[in-house]
C-alpha positions in Angstrom: -8.3 17.5 -45.1 -7.5 13.8 -45.6 -4.6 12.2 -43.7 -2.4 9.6 -45.2 -2.5 6.1 -43.8 1.2 6.1 -42.7 0.5 9.1 -40.4 -2.6 7.4 -39.0 -0.6 4.2 -38.3 2.2 6.1 -36.6 -0.4 7.9 -34.4 -2.1 4.6 -33.5 1.3 3.1 -32.6 2.2 6.0 -30.4 -1.2 5.7 -28.7 -0.6 1.9 -28.1 2.8 2.6 -26.7 1.4 5.2 -24.3 -1.4 2.9 -23.2 1.0 0.0 -22.7 3.3 2.2 -20.6 0.3 3.5 -18.5 -0.9 -0.1 -17.9 2.6 -1.2 -16.8 2.8 1.7 -14.3 -0.7 0.8 -13.0 0.2 -2.8 -12.6 3.3 -1.9 -10.5 1.3 0.5 -8.3 -1.6 -1.9 -7.8 0.6 -4.9 -7.0 -1.0 -6.5 -3.8 2.3 -7.5 -2.3 3.7 -3.9 -2.7 0.5 -2.5 -1.2 0.7 -4.9 1.8 4.4 -4.1 2.3 3.6 -0.4 2.2 0.8 -0.7 4.7 2.9 -2.9 7.0 5.7 -0.3 6.9 3.4 2.6 7.7 1.7 0.7 10.6 5.1 -0.2 12.1 6.3 3.4 11.8 3.1 4.6 13.5 3.4 2.1 16.3 7.0 3.0 17.0 6.0 6.6 17.8 6.3 7.1 21.6 2.9 8.6 22.0 1.3 5.4 20.5 3.8 2.8 21.7 3.8 3.5 25.5 0.0 3.6 25.9 -0.3 0.3 24.0 2.3 -1.2 26.3 0.4 0.1 29.3 -2.9 -1.3 28.0 -1.2 -4.7 27.4 0.2 -4.8 30.9 -3.2 -3.8 32.4 -5.0 -6.6 30.4 -2.3 -9.1 31.4 -2.7 -8.2 35.0 -6.5 -8.5 34.9 -6.2 -11.9 33.2 -3.7 -13.1 35.7 -5.9 -11.9 38.6 -8.9 -13.7 37.1 -6.9 -16.9 36.7 -5.6 -16.8 40.2 -9.1 -16.4 41.7 
């Protein structure tokens, strides 16, 4: 069954609009600044957890003490 050209044009226009919308969504999701901000937020949230935060503070104090000891000798 043959389709008329107007129907084909409308279907093509719908497909173009859908593709444009999808590309817009992908460009928003793949924005490097947005990805960096998201990664920074998740890292900061993870580092603020007590079971991560306090051992890191302890390791920093230990490294600082060892460096200070080495400088004094």
